[in-house]
Each structure stands twice: as structure tokens, then as C-alpha cells.
N, C-alpha and C positions, 0 to 999 in steps of 0.2 A: 807298130804304130808309134810315131815319135812322141816322147813325153812332152806334155804341155808345159810351156815355160811359165814359171811362177811370176806373178806380177808383184813387184816390191812397192809398197806404199810410199808416198812422199811424206817423210816425217819432218816435223818442225825442228828447228835448231835452237840451242841455248848456249850462252857463254858461261863457262865455269872456270874460274882461276885463269882467265885470259885465253882459254882454249874453247873452240867451238865444237859442240857435240850435237848429235841427233838424239831426240828424246821422244818417248811416248809413254802412255800410262795404261795399265791393265788392272782388272780387279782380281784380288786373290780369293781364297775360299771363304774368308770372312767378310767379303764385300768391300774391302778397303782398296783404294786406288794406289798402285805401286808404280813408281817411275823406273824406267829402264833406259839406259844410255848406250850409245854406240858411236864409234869414230866415223863410220860410214853407214849409209842406209842399209847396205847388204848385211853388215855386222849386226846392226840393231834388229833387222828382220829375223836373223838366225837366233838372236838372244830372246826375242819375243816368242818364237816358236818353241824354244826349249823351256821357257818359263811356263807357257801354256800347257805343255805336256806334263810338267811337274805338278801344276795345279790340278790337272785332270787326274793324274795318278793319285795325288793326295785325296782328292774328292772320292775317288773309287775306293781307296783304302779306308776312308772314314765311313763310307756306306757299306763296305764289304771287308771288314777287318779279318785278319787271320785268327785262328784259334789262340795263338800265342798273344796277339795284341789284345784280344777281348778278355782273355784270362787275366792279363796284367791290369786292364781297366777294372775288371770285376773285383780283383784283390784290393785295388786302390779304394773303390767304393766301400768294401767291407771293412777297411782299416778304421773307419770311423765308428764302427759298432761292435767289433769283437776285440777280445784281449790280444795283446801282441803275441803271446805264446800260442794262442789258437791260430792267429794269422800265419805264424811261421809254419805251423803244421799244414795249413792249407797250401802255402807256397811250396813246401817240400813235396807234397803229394801231387800237386798240379804239374810241377816241373818234371817229376820223375815218370808219372803215369799218363799224363795228358799231353803236355807241351812237347816232350821228346818224341813221341810217336806221331802226333798229328798237328803239331804246332804250326807248320807251314801251310796247312790247308785253310782255305777260306771258310768262314763260319757257315755260309749257305751251301757249301759243298758237302758238309759232313752228313752222313746218313746213319741210320740205326745200325746197319751192318758194320760201319766203321767203328762205332762205339762198342759193339759186341766183340769185335776183334781186339780192340784196345783193352777190354776187360779180361781177356784170357790170361795174360800174365798176372793181372791183379788177383784173379781167382786163386792163384797159388799162394797168395799172402794170407794174413790172418783175416778173419771175418770183420774185425774192426777197421783194417785198412780198406778192405773191399767196400764196406758200408760208407766210409768217408769219401772215397773216390766217386762212388755212385751218387752220393748226395751232392758233391761238388759239380758233377756233370749236369745233374738235373737243375740245380740252381743257376748255373751259368747259361745253359741253353734256354731255360725259362726266361731269364732276364733278357737275353738276346731276342727272343720271340716277342716279349712284352714291349720292347723298344723298337720293334719292327726291323731289326737287323736281319732276321731270318723269317721265312714264311711259316715255319712250323718247328716244333721242338722235337728233335729226333730222340732225345733221351727220355721222353715221357713214359715209354713202355719198357725201359731198361729194367731188367730184373734186379731187385734189391737184395736177393738172397745169393750168397756166394762167399768164397773165402774159407779158409780152414778155421774150424771152431777154436776159440781161444782155450788154452789149457786152463782148466778150472783150478783156482787156488782155494784150497780148503782152509777153514778156520783152524787156528792152532789149538791143540788140545791143552788141557790143564797141565799135563806133564811137560809138553813142549814149552808152554809159557814159563813154567818154573825153571826149566833148563836154560832157556834163553836169558832170563833175568839173572840167574846165578852166573852165567857165563860172561855177561857184559857188565856186571856190577862194578861201579867205579870207572867205567870207560865212557868216552864221549857220547855214544848213542843212548845211554841208559835212560836219561830223562825223556828224550824223544819217544823211546819205546814205551815207557810208562804212560805217557799222555795218550799215545795211540791206543794202548790196550785198555785203559781205564777211563778214557773220556771220548774215544772214538773220533777224534779230530782228523781231518784230512791233512796230508803232508803240508800243503800251503798254509793251512790254519795254524798248525803247530809252529812252523818257522816264522810266522807273522805274529805270534802271540807275545804280548808284553805283560809285564808284571802288574800293570794297572788294570788288567782284565782278569787277574787271578785273585779270587776272594777267599783267602785261607782262614781268616779269623771270624767269619760269619758263623752264625748258629748252624747254617747249612752251607758248607763250603762249596763254591762252584767256580766254573770258568765261563767267562762271557766271550763268545766268539764274535769279534768285531773287526778283525783285520785279516788280510791274506797276503802271502808272500808270492812273488813270481820272479823269474829270472829273465833279465833283458841283457843279452850279450854277456852272460855270466856275471852280471851285476844284480844284486838283490834289490827288488823294488817292493816296498810295503805300502799297501793302500787299504782303504775301508771298503773297496769294491769286492764283495764276496762272490762266490760262484753263482749263487741264486739268492733271492730275498730270504728263502727258508734257511739259508746257512747262518743267518743271524739268530743266535740262540744262547740260552744260559744252561749249562750242563752241571748238575750236581756231581760231585766227585767223591769216591770212597776214601776211607782213612789211609789206605796204603799209598794212594796218590797224593793226598794232603801231606803226609809225612815226607814223601820224596820231594815235593815242591818246596816245602819249608826248608829242608836241608839245602836244596839247590839255591833258594833265594838268599840264604844266609851267606853263601859263598859267591854270589853273583856280583859282577862289576858292571852289569849292563841293564838297560831298560827291557831287553828282550830275554825271554825265558831260555831260548836257544841262541847262542851267539858265538862269535869267534873270540880269539884271545884279546882283541881290542874292544870287545863289547858291541861289535857291529853284527847285524844279521848275516847269516851264512850266504855265500854265493852258491851257485849250483855245483861247482867243482868242489867247494868245501864240504857241502853236504854229502857228495859222493865219497869223499875221503872219510867222513864220519861213518857212513854206512859200511865202508870196507872193514871196519872193526868187527862187524858181524860176519861178512862174507868170508873173510880169511880164516874164521874159526869153524867153517863148515867142512865136513869130511866129504869132499866130492872131487871128481877128476879135474885136474888143472893142466893147462898147457902153458909152456913158456919157451922162449927162443934163446938159443945161444949160437955162437959162431965157432965152427970147427974148420980149421984150415981156410978161413975166409968165406966159408959157406954157412948160410943161415939154416940151422937145424931146429926142427920142432921137437920138443921134449914133453913127455907126459908123465905126471905123477898121480898116484892114487893113494892119498893119505888114509891111514886107518883111524877109525874113531878112537879117541883117547891118546893118540900119539902126539908127539911134539914136532913143531916145525923145525926143519934142519938148521936154518939160519937164525932162529929165534926160539931157543929151548923153553922160554916162558910161555910161548903161545901153544895152546892145546887145541887140537881138533875135537871140539866138544859137541858140535851140533851135527845131527844126522838128517837135517831137513833144511830146505831153503826158506828164507823169510824175505818178504817185500814190505815196504812201508804201508801199502794199502792193506796188506794182510792183517796188520794190527787193528785197523778200523773194522775190517771184516770180522775179526774175532770178537771185538766189542759188541757189534750189532748182533752177531750170532748168539752170543751169550745172553743178551737181553731177550731174544726170542725163546731160547731154551728155558729161561726162567719164567716164561709166560707173560711177559710184558705185552700189552695190547699193541697192535700195529700202529695206531695213531700216535701213541707215545714214542714208539721206536722211530717213527717218521720224524717227529720233532727233534729227538735227541740226535738222530743221524743227520739232520739238516737236509732231508729230502724234500723236493718240491711237492711231491704227492705220494700218497700211501701205496700207489700201484708199484712204484719203484721199489719200495721196501718189500712188498709182498712178492713181486716177481723175482727179485734177486736173492732175497734172504729167507723168506718163509719156508721155501721148499726144504731147507736144511733141517727143519724140525718136523714137518708133517709128511714126509714121503718115506719114512722108515717103518718097517713092521712093528718094531717095539713101541713106536709112538702111535700107531694106528690101532693096535689090538684092543686097547681100552674102549675106543669109540665103536669098533666092530662088535665087541661083546655086549656093550650097552645097547646097541641098536638091535642085535639079534635076540637078546634076552627080552627086550621090550616087545618085539614082534611075537615071541613065544607066549608072553602073558596075554596079549591081545587075542591070539588064536585060541587059547584055553578058555577065555571069557566067552568067545563066540560059540565054542563047543558046548 
């Protein structure tokens, strides 16, 4: 059957710069009238058809965005309410675990099975990564459902349990604390470590701490947590916006930390307790270099690369405890355990619990939003060991025996 010949409309003409053109107007997606010109009716007709297809495609994409497009929109919306560092974490996980595998799918095409398949490689990662990706999927698809982009949320029944359990970091023992402090005495991380161990501040709270918040001459010396540090493209940003409202607190400090801070203040050229050589707060890379002073003194396996006959070769060394570094004889491998910045805070809170400090007080000193966090994360270190339970068991059983005798 012969194709029906298209009827080309008769368009009006206009004169522009002395040249006659055919012109018409069409409405775009926002309802605005847009003028289109052509040298002939046929040319204008083709331009109109092309423009209408583009408008239809844009309308379709607006109503049916791809997963990539909606993720980007969701991140833009979240940028107004979350910290830049948190947002970067969201972006990283969405790009790697969501956009790469299903970014080209339309939102209304995604099924629960698609998301379960997507989560298979994520389940090989840590439980923290798994939980974060799971949360992001549920938030994004809930938002799309709420805004009527999709008819239902396929992520609503997605299991929140998965991923490899994070390796538990134990609190440092008294012997480890003493060894750590003796090893780094006089080195750049010493003051940071002391504040972490004896005031329990988070890393961002220590790096954002100014001397105007350290009260050393009071009858009861204390640190006022009022600022926090974060890194934005490796540049330090200090603000009064803390992790939670509960993070704002005043922490009494023991004499050993008072003495340490007095000595540090005497030699300081900065408003910040922890600063670089110019008195400015540390950047992220600067802090990493400071922490290296601890890492390089740990006796653990290390790998390094060297070139042999133009080939890159991996070399492994296993330094012995107490030995000296080959290229730096003054550096001794003195530590037989790893240390992280958060472990200092963990040690502080654990010691409070071991000393019988009540959970509400520990909650305040730790800056936790609620006591459940304190109990769930830390209380088990005290109450789940036989040596800690035997007194309670004996008391309970002895009491039961007395009652039974009375009944007899």
C-alpha cells in the first residue's frame, strides 16, 4: 500500500535582516511558545517535527527518568540537608553499586529481583557498606513512589541484613596505652592521642578544637566541645555544626591531660590545639601524615614496590618487634598492635564503663544522642564476661537459698 503523502502546512513568512523566512511557534515542556524558522515550508516542517520529537522525548524522560537521572536528582535534593562528607559517601556508593549496574534502566522498570541481584556483590563488602547501599535504595525508591514517578517501591522488602561483619576493634589495655604513649612521646600525634584517650573526643572534634574551648585553670579543668572539623577536597573546614545536638558537651579532664595541654599551649602558635606549622587546622592528608608516625612504628607485615630490570616487583618485609627500620635506625618497631583514631575514643568510653560510671553519664560524656547507643555498643564489654557476672550470680543464688531455707 503506497505511503500517504504528508500535507505540509502553509506557514506565515517574516522578514529578518532583509531575508524572508517561514516561521511558526510551538509550545515546549514548560508551556512557553518557541519560534522556529525555515528557508522553505518543507525545511520548516522537518524542523517542527524534529523539535516535537525532542519535546516528547524530554517529557517522557521527565516522567520516566532513568535510575542514574533520579539518583542524581535525589543527591541534589539531599545536598541541602546533609554534610558534604556524608554526601560524598552517598555519591560514591550510588555510583559504584547502583548507577553502574542499573543506571540505564528506567525507574519504573526496576523490580525487586533487579535489586536483589544488584545487592549480591554488595553482600561481599562490609556490613556497613551493605547497610548504607540498602538505605540509599529504600530512600530513593520511596521518594520516587511518593512523587508518583513509579507505581510502587520495589525496595520496600529488600533485606537490611547482609555484608561481612566489621572486624571488632577492642579497647586498648592499660599496658597498650602506656606503650603507645611512651612510643610517640614528643611526636606530632601525641597531643591528639592524649585527648582521644582521656577526653573521648571524636576525630573531627579534636581537629576542630580551639584553645578558647580548653579551660585549664578552672577549679575543675574541662574541654567544651563546640566545633567540628571536616575535609572538603582536602581543605579543612571548621564549623559549629556538630554531629548531633548531644555532641555539644563539657568534659572534665584528668590531671595527666591537663599537664599535657598546658605544655602544648605554652609552645603553640595557633588558635587550634592541633595545627600545622603555620598554625592552620590540618587538612585530611596532613592528618594522615601525622597518624603515620604511629603506623610506621607497628611491627606488622609491609609491602613495597621496586623496579628490577624495568619490571615492577612487590617486596614484603616482616619487621620484628624491637628492631630498627633499615633506612631510619632511630625508628623502632615498638608496637605489636594496630591503633585507629576511633579506638582512642572507644578506650575512653570502655574505661568509664569498667569504672562503674552509670550509662546516662557515659552517654553525656560520649556525646551520644541516646543511651541505647552507649549500651548497645559499649556496655557488653563489661557485662558479658564470667569474671564480671560471677558476683551477680552468687548473690542471686545465695539469696534464693536463704528464701528456700525460710520456707522450710
